[in-house]
C-alpha positions as CSV (number, residue, x, y, z in Angstrom):
1,M,0.0,0.0,0.0
2,K,1.3,3.4,-1.0
3,P,1.9,5.7,2.0
4,G,-0.3,8.8,2.3
5,L,0.7,12.3,1.4
6,G,1.2,13.3,5.0
7,T,3.4,10.3,5.7
8,Q,5.5,11.0,2.6
9,L,5.9,14.7,3.6
10,R,6.9,13.8,7.2
11,H,9.4,11.2,6.0
12,L,10.9,13.7,3.5
13,L,11.1,16.3,6.2
14,E,12.8,13.8,8.5
15,L,15.4,13.0,5.8
16,L,16.1,16.7,5.1
17,D,16.1,17.9,8.7
18,G,18.2,15.0,9.9
19,A,20.9,15.7,7.4
20,V,20.8,19.5,8.0
21,E,21.0,18.9,11.8
22,D,24.0,16.6,11.3
23,A,25.6,19.3,9.2
24,Y,25.2,21.8,12.0
25,A,26.7,19.3,14.4
26,L,29.7,18.8,12.1
27,A,30.2,22.6,12.0
28,G,30.4,22.5,15.8
29,M,27.0,24.1,16.4
30,H,24.2,23.1,18.7
31,Y,21.5,24.3,16.4
32,R,18.2,22.9,15.2
33,P,16.8,23.4,11.6
34,R,13.5,24.7,13.0
35,Y,15.4,27.8,14.3
36,T,16.3,28.9,10.8
37,P,13.0,30.7,9.9
38,V,13.2,32.7,13.2
39,M,16.9,33.5,12.7
40,R,16.2,34.7,9.2
41,A,13.3,36.8,10.3
42,L,15.5,38.5,13.0
43,I,18.3,39.1,10.5
44,A,15.8,40.9,8.3
45,L,14.2,42.9,11.1
46,E,15.6,43.2,14.6
47,P,14.1,43.5,17.1
48,S,10.8,41.9,16.3
49,T,7.7,40.9,18.1
50,I,6.5,37.2,18.0
51,G,3.8,38.2,15.6
52,Q,6.3,39.9,13.2
53,I,8.6,36.8,13.4
54,A,5.6,34.5,12.6
55,E,4.5,36.6,9.7
56,S,8.0,36.9,8.2
57,A,8.9,33.3,8.8
58,K,5.6,32.1,7.4
59,I,4.9,30.0,10.5
60,T,2.0,30.1,13.0
61,Q,2.2,32.3,16.0
62,P,2.2,29.3,18.4
63,A,5.1,27.8,16.5
64,A,7.0,31.0,16.6
65,T,6.3,31.4,20.4
66,Q,7.5,27.8,21.0
67,T,10.6,28.1,18.9
68,V,11.6,31.5,20.3
69,A,11.2,30.1,23.8
70,L,13.6,27.2,23.0
71,M,16.1,29.6,21.4
72,I,16.0,31.9,24.4
73,K,16.6,28.9,26.7
74,E,19.6,27.9,24.5
75,G,21.0,31.4,24.7
76,L,20.5,32.3,21.0
77,L,17.9,35.0,21.6
78,V,16.9,37.5,24.2
79,S,13.5,39.0,25.0
80,E,12.9,42.5,26.4
81,S,10.0,44.7,27.2
82,G,8.8,47.0,24.4
83,P,9.4,50.7,25.0
84,A,5.8,51.8,24.6
85,D,4.1,48.8,26.3
86,G,5.9,46.7,28.9
87,R,3.6,43.7,28.0
88,Q,4.9,43.6,24.5
89,R,8.0,41.4,24.1
90,L,10.7,42.3,21.6
91,I,13.0,39.6,20.5
92,R,16.6,40.0,19.3
93,L,19.7,38.0,18.8
94,S,21.8,37.4,21.8
95,P,25.6,37.9,21.7
96,R,25.9,34.1,21.3
97,G,23.3,34.1,18.5
98,R,25.1,36.9,16.7
99,A,28.4,35.1,17.1
100,I,27.3,32.0,15.3
101,L,25.9,33.9,12.3
102,P,29.1,33.4,10.1
103,R,29.1,29.6,10.6
104,L,25.3,29.5,10.2
105,R,25.4,31.4,6.9
106,E,28.1,29.0,5.7
107,C,25.8,26.1,6.6
108,W,22.8,27.7,4.9
109,K,24.9,28.2,1.8
110,A,25.9,24.5,1.8
111,T,22.3,23.5,2.4
112,Q,21.1,25.6,-0.5
113,M,23.7,24.1,-2.7
114,A,22.6,20.6,-1.7
115,A,18.9,21.6,-2.3
116,D,19.8,22.8,-5.8
117,S,21.6,19.5,-6.4
118,L,18.5,17.6,-5.3
119,D,16.3,19.7,-7.6
120,A,18.7,19.0,-10.5
121,S,18.6,15.3,-9.9
122,L,14.8,15.2,-10.1
123,P,12.6,15.2,-13.3
124,R,10.9,18.2,-11.9
125,P,12.4,20.5,-9.1
126,L,11.0,19.7,-5.7
127,S,11.1,23.4,-4.8
128,Q,8.8,24.2,-7.8
129,S,6.3,21.4,-6.9
130,L,6.2,22.7,-3.3
131,D,5.6,26.3,-4.4
132,E,2.8,25.1,-6.7
133,A,1.2,23.0,-3.9
134,I,1.3,25.9,-1.5
135,A,-0.3,28.2,-4.1
136,A,-3.0,25.7,-4.8
137,L,-3.7,25.3,-1.1
138,D,-4.0,29.1,-0.8
139,V,-6.7,29.0,-3.4
140,E,-8.5,26.1,-1.8
141,S,-7.5,24.6,1.6
142,F,-6.8,20.9,2.0
143,G,-9.6,20.9,4.6
144,N,-12.1,22.1,2.0
145,R,-10.8,19.5,-0.5
146,I,-11.3,16.8,2.2
147,A,-14.9,18.0,2.8
148,K,-15.7,17.9,-0.9
149,A,-14.2,14.4,-1.2
150,R,-16.3,13.2,1.7
151,L,-19.4,14.3,-0.1
152,K,-18.5,12.0,-3.0
153,L,-18.3,8.9,-0.8
154,P,-21.2,6.6,-1.2
155,S,-21.6,6.0,2.5
156,A,-20.6,9.4,3.9
157,L,-21.1,9.1,7.6
158,P,-21.9,12.2,9.7
159,P,-19.0,13.8,11.6
160,V,-18.2,12.3,15.0
161,G,-16.6,15.3,16.6
162,K,-18.5,18.3,17.8
163,A,-16.5,21.0,16.0
164,T,-16.6,21.7,12.3
165,V,-13.4,22.4,10.4
166,K,-14.4,26.1,10.3
167,Q,-15.0,26.2,14.1
168,R,-11.7,24.4,14.8
169,N,-9.8,26.8,12.5
170,A,-11.5,29.8,14.1
171,R,-10.7,28.4,17.6
172,T,-7.0,27.9,16.8
173,G,-6.6,31.1,14.8
174,K,-5.3,29.3,11.7
175,D,-5.7,30.8,8.3
176,A,-4.4,30.0,4.8
177,A,-1.5,32.4,5.0
178,K,-0.2,30.8,8.2
179,R,-0.5,27.2,7.0
180,K,2.3,27.6,4.4
181,L,5.0,25.0,4.4
182,T,8.5,26.2,5.1
183,T,11.8,24.6,4.5
184,A,14.0,24.2,7.5
185,A,17.3,24.8,5.8
């Protein structure tokens, strides 16, 4: 039986992230691939709020909050009160986070070269397929596609759960823009 799309994507991500994490370790860095979107967001605009980081990194706000917390714990980032509102947290690179940037940029360059090599070895570049899949899901979400498919089933059973997809998405604050896939290079 062929594995499902989600299983294939998780396996692909495990293969990519595992190799990237190993490359960081070989470069002498204790650094996780999931930190990269946050680091790149802060390189582009520092300091930033969690919301700004999430938007720039194309990740959900809960994911940004969790990743920033891990990075603060590991000493890569610092958090400080905003000047106008003490409740607002501004995130910036710590001295340690800033010190690893040259090695990090070198790793990112090698990772991009490896990604280009992977694209070149495929009949169609993976990066192009991913861009097209994200664009298609921006037009119509996967949740909507599942709902339409369920209607075509001969014995469509009523939903078991209490919440509809729209209610769940409203409750969790998810929208199409925040569900984009990101690479963890």
